[in-house]
C-alpha positions in Angstrom: 5.3 19.9 -12.6 8.3 21.6 -10.7 11.5 20.0 -11.4 13.0 21.1 -8.0 16.2 19.3 -7.0 17.4 20.1 -3.6 21.1 20.7 -3.4 23.1 18.4 -0.9 26.1 19.2 0.9 29.3 17.3 -0.3 29.5 15.3 2.8 26.2 13.7 2.2 26.0 9.9 1.8 24.8 8.5 -1.1 23.0 4.9 -1.1 25.7 2.4 -1.8 23.4 -0.4 -2.9 20.0 0.2 -4.6 19.4 -3.6 -4.2 20.0 -3.5 -0.5 17.8 -0.5 0.1 14.9 -2.1 -2.2 14.9 -5.2 0.1 14.8 -3.2 3.2 12.4 -0.4 2.3 10.3 -3.1 0.5 10.1 -5.3 4.0 9.1 -2.2 5.6 6.2 -1.4 3.3 5.4 -5.1 3.5 4.4 -4.7 7.1 0.9 -3.7 6.4 0.0 -6.6 3.8 1.4 -9.5 6.0 -0.2 -8.2 9.1 -3.5 -8.0 7.3 -3.7 -11.1 5.1 -1.5 -13.7 7.0 -4.0 -14.2 9.7 -7.0 -14.5 7.8 -7.1 -18.5 7.1 -7.1 -18.5 10.9 -10.3 -16.5 11.5 -12.5 -19.4 12.0 -10.5 -21.3 14.3 -9.8 -18.3 16.4 -13.7 -17.6 16.7 -13.7 -21.1 18.6 -10.8 -20.6 20.9 -11.6 -16.9 21.7 -15.3 -17.6 22.2 -16.1 -14.7 19.8 -18.4 -14.2 17.0 -17.2 -13.7 13.5 -18.3 -10.1 13.3 -16.3 -9.4 16.5 -13.3 -10.9 15.2 -13.8 -8.8 12.3 -13.2 -5.7 14.4 -9.3 -6.9 14.6 -9.3 -5.6 11.0 -11.2 -2.4 11.9 -8.6 -1.8 14.4 -5.8 -2.3 12.1 -7.0 0.2 9.4 -7.6 2.7 12.1 -4.2 2.3 13.9 -2.4 2.4 10.4 -4.2 5.7 9.5 -3.7 7.3 13.1 -0.1 6.1 13.2 0.9 7.7 9.8 -0.6 10.8 10.6 1.8 10.9 13.9 4.7 9.2 12.6 5.0 11.4 9.2 5.7 14.6 11.0 7.8 13.2 13.7 10.2 11.5 10.8 10.6 15.1 9.3 11.4 16.6 12.8 13.9 13.8 14.2 15.1 11.8 11.4 13.8 8.8 9.8 15.6 6.1 12.1 14.5 6.8 15.4 10.9 7.0 14.8 11.2 3.9 12.7 13.0 2.0 15.3 10.6 2.8 17.8 7.8 2.0 15.5 9.2 -1.6 14.7 9.9 -2.3 18.3 6.2 -1.2 19.1 5.0 -3.6 16.3 7.2 -6.6 17.5 5.8 -6.1 21.2 2.2 -5.9 20.0 2.6 -9.0 17.8 3.6 -10.9 21.0 0.4 -9.4 22.7 -1.7 -10.5 19.9 -0.2 -14.1 20.1 -0.9 -14.0 24.2 -4.3 -12.4 23.9 -6.8 -14.7 26.3 -9.8 -12.9 24.6 -11.1 -11.1 21.4 -11.3 -7.8 23.3 -7.7 -7.7 24.1 -6.7 -8.8 20.5 -8.5 -6.1 19.1 -6.7 -3.5 21.1 -3.1 -5.3 20.2 -4.1 -5.2 16.7 -4.7 -1.6 16.9 -1.4 -1.2 18.6 0.4 -3.6 16.2 -1.0 -1.2 13.1 0.8 1.9 14.9 4.0 0.3 14.7 3.6 -1.0 11.3 2.7 2.3 10.0 6.3 3.7 10.9 7.5 1.3 8.3 5.2 2.2 5.6 5.6 6.1 6.0 9.1 6.1 6.6 10.1 4.0 3.7 8.4 6.2 1.2 10.0 9.3 2.8 13.3 7.5 2.8 12.8 7.1 -1.1 12.0 10.7 -1.6 15.3 11.6 0.8 17.5 9.4 -1.5 16.3 9.7 -4.9 14.6 12.5 -7.1 12.8 12.5 -10.5 13.0 9.5 -12.6 15.4 7.9 -10.2 12.7 7.9 -7.6 10.2 6.7 -9.9 12.4 3.6 -10.9 13.1 3.0 -7.4 9.6 2.9 -6.3 8.8 0.6 -9.3 11.5 -1.8 -7.9 9.7 -1.9 -4.6 6.8 -3.3 -6.6 8.7 -6.5 -6.5 8.3 -6.8 -2.7 5.0 -5.1 -2.0 3.4 -6.7 -4.9 4.1 -10.0 -3.9 3.7 -9.6 -0.1 -0.4 -9.6 -0.3 0.0 -12.7 -2.5 2.2 -14.6 -0.5 0.9 -13.6 3.1 -2.5 -15.9 3.0 0.0 -18.7 1.4 2.5 -18.4 4.3 -0.4 -18.2 7.0 -2.0 -21.4 5.8 1.2 -23.3 5.8 2.0 -21.7 9.5 -1.4 -23.1 10.6 -0.3 -26.7 9.2 2.4 -26.5 11.9 0.9 -24.6 14.7 -2.2 -22.5 15.8 -3.2 -19.1 14.8 -1.1 -17.8 17.7 1.9 -19.2 15.7 1.0 -16.7 12.9 1.5 -13.7 15.2 4.8 -15.3 16.3 5.9 -15.3 12.8 5.0 -11.9 12.7 7.1 -11.1 15.5 10.0 -12.7 14.2 9.5 -10.7 11.0 9.5 -7.4 13.1 12.5 -8.3 15.1 14.4 -9.3 12.0 13.8 -6.1 10.3 14.4 -4.0 13.4 18.0 -5.7 13.5 18.4 -5.0 9.9 17.4 -1.6 10.2 19.6 -0.7 13.0 22.5 -2.3 11.3 22.2 -1.3 7.7 19.9 1.6 7.0 21.7 4.8 7.7 19.9 8.1 8.6 18.9 9.6 5.1 17.5 13.1 6.4 20.3 15.2 7.7 19.7 17.7 10.5 19.7 20.7 8.2 16.4 19.5 6.3 14.5 18.5 9.4 11.5 20.6 10.5 10.4 21.3 14.1 8.4 19.3 16.0 5.5 21.1 17.1 2.0 20.3 16.9 0.9 23.6 15.1 3.6 23.1 12.7 2.4 19.5 11.7 -1.2 20.8 11.5 0.0 23.7 9.4 1.8 21.1 7.1 -1.1 19.0 6.6 -3.3 21.9 5.6 -0.8 23.1 3.2 -0.6 19.6 1.7 -4.4 19.4 1.4 -4.5 22.8 -0.3 -2.0 21.5 -2.7 -4.2 20.9 -5.9 -1.8 18.4 -7.5 -0.6 16.6 -4.3 -4.2 16.1 -3.4 -5.1 15.1 -7.0 -2.5 12.5 -6.8 -3.3 11.3 -3.5 -6.9 11.0 -4.2 -6.2 9.3 -7.6 -4.0 6.8 -5.8 -6.6 6.0 -3.5 -9.3 5.5 -5.8 -7.1 3.1 -7.7 -6.4 1.1 -4.2 -10.1 1.4 -3.4 -10.5 -0.6 -7.1 -8.0 -3.3 -5.8 -9.9 -3.6 -2.4 -13.1 -4.3 -4.0 -11.5 -7.1 -6.1 -9.7 -8.6 -3.0 -13.3 -8.3 -1.2 -15.1 -9.8 -3.8 -13.2 -12.1 -6.0 -13.3 -15.2 -3.5 -17.0 -15.1 -3.6 -17.2 -14.3 -7.3 -14.9 -16.9 -8.7 -15.7 -19.6 -6.1 -19.6 -19.4 -5.3 -20.8 -17.9 -8.9 -18.4 -19.6 -11.1 -17.3 -22.9 -9.3 -13.5 -22.3 -9.4 -11.9 -24.4 -6.7 -9.5 -22.7 -4.0 -6.8 -24.0 -5.9 -7.9 -22.5 -8.9 -8.8 -19.3 -7.3 -5.4 -19.2 -5.8 -4.1 -19.2 -9.4 -6.0 -16.5 -10.5 -5.2 -14.4 -7.5 -1.5 -15.1 -8.0 -1.6 -14.3 -11.7 -3.1 -10.9 -11.3 -0.4 -10.1 -8.4 2.4 -11.4 -11.0 1.0 -9.0 -13.3 1.4 -5.9 -11.0 5.1 -7.1 -10.3 5.8 -7.6 -14.2 4.3 -4.1 -15.2 6.1 -2.4 -12.4 9.2 -3.5 -13.9 8.5 -2.6 -17.3 7.4 0.8 -16.0 11.0 1.1 -14.4 12.6 0.4 -17.6 10.8 2.8 -19.6 10.2 5.8 -17.4 12.6 8.5 -18.7 12.0 7.8 -22.0 8.3 8.5 -21.3 7.3 11.3 -18.9 5.9 9.9 -15.5 2.5 11.5 -16.3 2.2 9.9 -19.5 2.8 6.6 -18.1 0.4 7.2 -15.3 -2.4 8.3 -17.8 -1.8 5.0 -19.7 -2.2 2.9 -16.6 -5.3 4.9 -15.6 -6.7 4.4 -19.1 -5.9 0.9 -19.3 -7.4 0.2 -16.0 -10.6 2.0 -16.6 -11.2 0.8 -20.1 -10.8 -2.8 -18.9 -13.2 -2.4 -16.0 -15.8 -1.1 -18.6 -15.2 -3.8 -20.8 -15.7 -6.5 -17.9 -19.2 -4.7 -17.2 -20.2 -4.9 -20.9 -19.4 -8.6 -21.1 -21.0 -9.4 -17.8 -24.1 -7.7 -18.8 -24.1 -9.7 -22.1 -23.8 -12.8 -20.1 -20.3 -14.0 -21.3 -19.1 -15.6 -18.1 -15.5 -16.1 -17.2 -14.4 -14.9 -20.7 -15.6 -11.5 -19.8 -14.3 -11.6 -16.5 -10.7 -13.1 -16.4 -8.8 -11.1 -19.0 -10.3 -7.6 -18.2 -9.7 -8.4 -14.5 -6.1 -9.2 -15.2 -5.5 -6.0 -17.1 -7.1 -3.7 -14.2 -4.8 -5.3 -11.4 -1.7 -5.5 -13.7 -2.1 -1.6 -14.5 -1.7 -0.9 -10.9 2.2 -1.7 -11.5 2.2 1.0 -13.9 0.0 3.7 -11.9 1.3 3.5 -8.3 5.0 3.8 -8.9 4.4 7.2 -10.9 1.5 8.7 -8.8 3.6 8.1 -5.5 6.9 9.9 -7.2 4.8 12.6 -8.6 2.8 13.2 -5.3 6.0 13.4 -3.3 8.6 14.8 -5.8 7.4 18.9 -4.7 7.8 18.1 -1.1 11.2 17.2 0.1 11.4 19.2 3.2 8.1 17.4 4.5 8.4 14.2 2.7 7.4 12.2 6.0 4.1 14.1 6.3 3.5 13.8 2.7 3.9 10.3 2.7 1.8 9.9 5.6 -1.2 11.7 4.2 -0.9 9.8 1.1 -1.1 6.6 2.9 -4.0 7.6 4.8 -6.1 8.6 2.1 -5.3 5.3 0.2 -6.3 3.3 3.1 -9.2 5.3 3.9 -10.7 5.2 0.3 -9.6 1.7 0.1 -11.5 1.0 3.1 -14.7 2.3 1.7 -14.6 -0.3 -1.0 -15.2 -3.6 0.7 -18.4 -2.8 2.5 -19.7 -1.5 -0.8 -19.0 -5.0 -2.5 -21.1 -6.6 0.3 -24.1 -4.4 0.0 -24.0 -5.2 -3.8 -24.5 -8.9 -3.2 -22.1 -11.7 -4.0 -24.5 -13.7 -6.2 -23.3 -12.1 -9.3 -19.9 -10.7 -10.7 -21.7 -7.6 -11.7 -21.7 -5.5 -8.4 -17.9 -6.0 -8.0 -17.4 -5.1 -11.7 -19.5 -2.1 -11.3 -17.8 -0.9 -8.3 -14.2 -1.3 -9.9 -15.4 0.5 -12.8 -16.6 3.3 -10.8 -13.6 3.7 -8.8 -11.3 3.3 -12.1 -13.4 6.3 -13.8 -13.4 8.2 -10.7 -9.3 8.0 -10.4 -9.0 9.2 -14.0 -11.3 12.0 -13.6 -9.5 13.3 -10.8 -6.2 12.9 -12.2 -7.4 14.8 -15.1 -9.0 17.6 -13.2 -6.6 18.0 -10.3 -3.3 17.5 -11.7 -3.0 19.5 -14.8 -0.2 21.9 -13.6 3.1 20.8 -15.4 1.4 18.8 -18.2 3.8 16.2 -19.2 7.2 17.2 -18.4 9.7 14.6 -17.6 11.0 14.8 -14.1 15.1 15.1 -14.1 16.7 11.6 -13.3 18.6 12.7 -10.1 19.5 10.6 -7.2 
């Protein structure tokens, strides 16, 4: 692994408050999870209000995922060319405007279109947040910061359905999108006032379509980057399989109440946060690659143990402990894999961040329908899919990222 650390002019600003940056950038990366999960409890009500079938309303999720993918591919190179702030502020403005359109949509078709536009705006926060971390930090300092972001990004998908459910106690589903509008406006103000430009002009790249295409092609040809990106996507595919199948498995198959399911879901999410903080404390004593390999091994081994236990008919005791280890291990894998993927690309961090995010969502999006095809009358299909993705992630990592063995990255900021 290259230990390249780019020199900065003496006038370069350094981040005055790591906590402040963590809160702002964590909020930006939370755009996606909040926008995906907050309105899910309202889908049955929306179906009646908009006179649309449930399958039609599912297209609001599809449109959002497509918008995230396309938006990241466009905004990544733009942030490398014009700096991080301008594309970010424009993106958040688009997000807030589209959220208002979602709240006012009189039909499912207009809601689907507004959701696609909302996703394009949300993608700016997700791309720029990762790229900004690469601009401000290097080496183990970057990994520690990504571990700190887990505090925010790990809790967002857990809290989003809960917040959405509470909002529905006071207002309709349109109120959920107005809350998202307020979240966007708040982050727009905070980013405008408290987030200085982290990318100086001398490190920017020309804004040309051909140059952007060549950058993406070069990234795809980078064996190590592609290996980290694919492995991270496969890890998240396992998480998406869990999200898609766990409610049916735990409630329909094993008879857990909605409250008990929420406790299990929340405990697994807290596991991600806790292990992410452990990772931030021990990185530096152990190389990123060692910690990443450990996380992948724990996830894959736990998934295989879950498959074996369920095949033997052991019930919940074979499901819940391995499930906790699988989901918690993401707190160990994702900070290290993101840091390692971006570390060799300081001048194209926006494009690298975008491609990393696209591959994560594309591979993650494949997992949900696979769980449905496997059926929801047993926990075994979900377990098999999670184990398959976990083993593939470990295999891709082992075969494609051997360069640099386990050399620790320098702790630079």
